[in-house]
N, C-alpha and C positions, 0 to 999 in steps of 0.2 A: 103629472108624475111627481109625487112628493117624496123627497128624501127624508130619512129620519134625522131629526134635528137634536143638537145638544150643544151646551157650552163645553169648552175644552175641559173645564174643571170637572164636569159631570159626565165626561165621555165614558162609555162602558169599559170595564176591565179588559174584555176580549180584544179591544182595539190596541191595547198596549202590550198585552201578553199573547202574542200570536205565534203561530207555528206553521211551517210548510208541510209538516208530517201529518198524514191522515190519521183518523181515529183508530183505536186499537182493533176493532173488529175488521176493518178493511186491511190493516196490516197483517193480521193473523190469516185472513183468507188469501191474501196475495202471497204470503209466505208459503202456504200450502200448495198453491198453484206452482210456485217456483220449485218446490221440492218434487212435485209430480214431473215437471219437465226435466229436472236434473236426473232423475232416476229412470224416466220413461222415454226420453228422447222424442223422436219423430211421432211415434204413436200417441204419446201424451200431448204433444203440441197440437196434433190434429184433433184429438178429443176436446181439448180446451177451445179450439177454434169453433167446433160444432156447438159447444155449450155456451161460449161467451161471445162468439162472433169475431170478426177481424181478419179471418182467413189464415191460411198457412201454405204459401207457395212462393217460390222464387219467380220473380218477373223476368222473362227472357230478355236478353239484350235487344233482340229484334223488336220487342214491344216498346222498349224505351226509345229506340231510334225512330220508330214509327210515330210515337207520341210527339217527339220533337219536330219531325217532318210535317206533321199534320196540324201542329199548333198554329194559332193565329199569329201572323207576323208581328203584330203589335205586342203580343204576349212574349214572344221570343225576344224581341228587342228589350222589353222591360226586364226580363230575366237576365239577359246578357249584361245590361247596364248595372243591375243590382250585383251580379257576380263581379263585374269590374270594380265597383266601389268597395265591396267587401274584401276583395283580394288586395286592393291598394291599401286599405286601412290596416289589414291584418299582417301584411308584409313588414310593417314597421315593428311588429311585436316579436319577430323571430329572435330568440336570445343569443347573445354572444358569450363565448367562454370568458370566465372570470378567474384571474390568478392573483394571489397575494402572498407575501412573505412576512408573517407575523413575527418571526424570529430568524436571524441569520442562519442559513443552512436548512431552513424549512420552507417548502413551497406547497401551497394548497391551490388546486385548480378545480373549479366547478365547470363541468361540461353538460350541456343540454342535448338530449337526443330524442328524436320523434319516436312515438309508438309505432308498432308495425301494423296493427289491425284494430280498428275502432268501430263501434256500433253507434249509429245516430238514430235516435227515436224521433220520428216526425208525427205529430198528432194527425188524425184523419177521421174517416168514418162520416160524421155529419158535416164536416167542413174540410177543405183542403188547404194545406199550408206549404205551397212551393217555396215561400220565403224562408221557412224554417229549414228546408233542405239546403238552401243556399247558405244559411247562417251556420250550419253544422258541417257540411261537406267541404266548403271552400276553405275555412280556416284549417281543417285537418290536412288538406292537400298542401296548403301553404307551409304548414309545419313539416311536411315531408312524410306524412303517414302513407304507407304503401297501399293499404286496403281499407276502404271506407264502406261499411255495410249500412244501408238505410233500411229501416223497418217502419212501416206505416199501415194502420188498419184499413182493410178494404171496406167499402160500403155494404149495405144489406144485399145489394145485387152481386156482390163478390168482386166488383171492379174497383180499381183505384182511379183517382182523379187524373185525367189526362194532363192537366196543368202540372201536377206534382211529378208525374212520370217524365214530362218534358224537362222540368227543372233538374231532376236526377240525371237525365242524360246530358244536359248542358253543363252541369257542374262537374261531371266526370266521376260520379259514384261508382264504386267497383261492383257492388251487388245491391239489388233492391228486392225486398221481400214484402209481400202482402201479409202482414201479421201485426197484431196490436195487443194492447193490454199487458197484464202481468206476464202472460205466456211469452210474449215477444221479448221482454226484458230477460226472462229466464233463459230462453233459447240463445240469446246473444251471450249471456254470461257463462253458461255451461256447455253450449254447443249441443248439437244433435247429430244423428247419422248423416244428415244432409246439409247442416249448417255448422261451419267451423266457428268455435268460440272466439270472442274478441277480448282485447286487453282492458278496454274501457268503454263505458256506455255514457253518451251525452245526449242532451236534448230534453225538452219539456214534455209534460204529459199530465193526465188527470190523476186523481187520487190513487187509482190502482197502479198506474205506472210509477208514481212516486213511491208507493209502498213497496213495489217489487224492486225498485232500485235500492232501497234500504235493505231489503231481504237478501239481495245477492252481494251487497257491499262486504268486502272481506274476501270473497271468492273472485270478485271482479271489481275493478275501480269504477267509480262514477264521478260525474262532474259535481252535482249537488242535488239534493231533493228540492224540486220546484213544483209548487202547487198551482192553483188557478191564477191567471193573469190578473193584475191589480194596478190601480192608478190612484195617486194622490195629487190633487191640484191645489197648490198653495197660492192664494190670491188675496189682493187687498182691494180697496175701493177704486183703484184705477183699472181694474180688470174688465175686459169686455165679457159680459155674461154669456153672450152667444158662443164665444170661443171657449169659455170655461165649460159650457154644456157640451160642446162638440168633443172636447178632450175627455170628459167623463164618459161619454158614449163610446168613444173610440176604443177604449180597452174593455169596457163592460160588455161589449158585444162578443167577446171571446166565449163566454159561457154564463149560465145562470148563477154560478157560484163565484163570479168575478167581483171582488170588492171595488167600489168606486167612492172615493172620499173627496169632498170639498172642504178644505181647511182655509178659513178666511178671518180677517180682522174686521170685515165689514158686515154688520148684522143684517143689512138689507140685501146682500148679494145672494144668499141661498134662494130666496123667493124669486128673484129675477132670473136666476139660473134655471129654476124649475119651470118657469114660464117658457124659457127657450127650449128646454127639453121637450115640453109638450108640443111645441111647434115643429121641432126637428124629427121627433120619433116616428110619426106616421110615414115619413118618406123613406125610412130605413128598412132594408130587407129582413134584418134579424130583430125586428121590433118586439116580437114575443119574448125572445131571449133577453133583450135589453130590459124589458119590463120586469122580468123575474130577477135579474141581477140588481137593478136599482131598488126594487122593492125589498128584496131580501138582504142586500149587502151594500146599499147606498147610504151614505151619511153626509150631513152638512154640520161641520164643527166650527163654532165661533170662538176665536181666541181673543183675549183682552188686548194683545199687542203682538207685533211681529216677532219679538224675541220669544214669546211663549209659543207662537205658532211654529217657529223654527225648532224649538226644543222638542215639540211633539213630533214634528216631521222626522227628526233624527231618531227619536224613540220608536216611531212606527217603522222606519226603514223600508220604504215602499219600493216595489219593483220599478215602476215608472213614477217620476215626480215631475210635474209641470209647474213652472214658476211664472206667475203673472203678477208681479208687484211693480211698484213705482221704479225701483232700481233692481231689476232681476239679476244682474250680474253680482251685485253685492249680496243679495239674498242667497244666490247659488253658492257663493264661497262659504257661507255658514251652514249650508245643508251638506253634511258629510256622510250620511248613511242613505244610500239609494243605489238601485241597480243602474238606472240611466236617468239623467236629469235633462229636462228640456227647458231652455231659457228664453223667455220672451214670446211675444205674439207670433213670430215667424218660425217657431220651432214646434210643430205638432209631433205627437208621438208617432204618427203614421210615417213620418219622414224617416225616423230611426228604424221602424219596423221593416221598411222596404227599400230605402234608397240611399241613405247617407253613407252606408258602409259600416257603421257601428253595429255590434252584434246585438240581436234582440233576444237571445237566450239569456235570461236574467234571473237572479235570486228572488224568491217570493217569501211570504209568510214571516217577514222580519229578518230573514237571513242576509239581506243586503247590508246589515251592520257588520258582517264578517266575510261575506263572499262578494265577488265581482262578476261582471259579464263573462260569458264564455269567450275564451281567447286562444291564441296560438299556444300559449304555455300549457293549456289544458290537454294538449295533444302530444305531450312529451314529458320527460322527467329529467331531473338533475342527478348527477352523480359527482362524487368527490374523488379527486386523485391527490395523494399525499406523497411527497418526495422529500427525504431527509438525507443530508450528508452526515459524515462521521461527526463533524463539529456540531452540526445541528442537533443530532441525537444526544451528544455529550452534554450540551447546554440544558437539555430537558431532563436528564437522567435523575436529578434530585427530585424534581416535581413528580415524575412517574413513580419513583420508588416510594416516596412519602405517601402519595394518595393510594397507591396499590396496597401498602401496608395498612392504611387506615380502613380500607374496605375488606381486608382479609384476602385479597387476590394476589397471592405471591407469584402465581404463574405470569401475571401481567408484568411484575417487576423483572422476573427471570427473562421474559421475552426481550426486554430492553438491555439488561445487563449482559446477557449471554453473548450478544453481538461483539462486545469488546473482548470477552474471554476467548472467543474462537476466531478472532480477527486474523486473517491471512491463511486460515486452514481450509 
């Protein structure tokens, strides 16, 4: 399996100018589906399910309970351990109220409050992601969200993964719907006769899901547009090529459109990594998908030095960044744009995906330069409270009046000055 090779200086522009946003045609088609659901409700959702697949039914609570009861005990233990770790990590993120007094007699308080009803999109269909149910439902419940609605597409047989259903039951999801694609996002955003709308939609998805989240944004809040999973491995001559190969394969198996980049200062490393990929690939269940991903979206970039490599890594802003250098801790401090960084040989991406407790819902397409992992804060909102005394307002009156006059907003000035004129009445 040969990755496409390039020097860092000759790297193609699309590796530097990336986007998590799907192409215009998909966005237009997804927007049309969303509009159909907005105006057509259940009937439109059922029609979209027949046309595009994914289903449209609420999974009975009894089916969830049965899935948990019948699940392999080892799977149940793994899900419960993952839930425990995710809960422990995210409990540290619950915000405290913040108060300050910038001027005597003026107090400003920031209060954070959880949302009431949230939708969690969990990819499905060809693969099952019980881990994503954990990563979306558990932080929401830690935040204090009352209702968490999970949607995930059913397979061609109309059934959902028993492992996913077990995870939904064990996490405490409020509702679970067999529904996928753009129509699922629209149903969450706008509601239908049988599905109450949510305040915010979180979770990863394919191009259609991402496009639909963008289409409903403004009518419904979203976490971020997140495209195909991606990985960048930053390595030097000290890296073990077998581990580098394994980490490239780890994220590339998500789908045929998943980018996998090796960024190295060692010109000999790409060939050695490719040899290891060839050895490992036949053993893997999703080998055909991996071949498509690596052939279509796999790159080996050779940088002249570590400083240049770090500069590109920050420009690329990868979803997953693995660091295998002589001093990985020092390198990691310099990598400031990433969704989640994995430092050293004992930190595989799969640990973060399943077991450490860190969230694996991450920004893609270069958005890691501005967005972070899904967190408790994503399941609530801040509000400001402002309290002024007579003396506090008096000290600000000149500023208020001057700026109000400059903007031509005399009612703004009046609202402040009138309080002193009507004092005591």
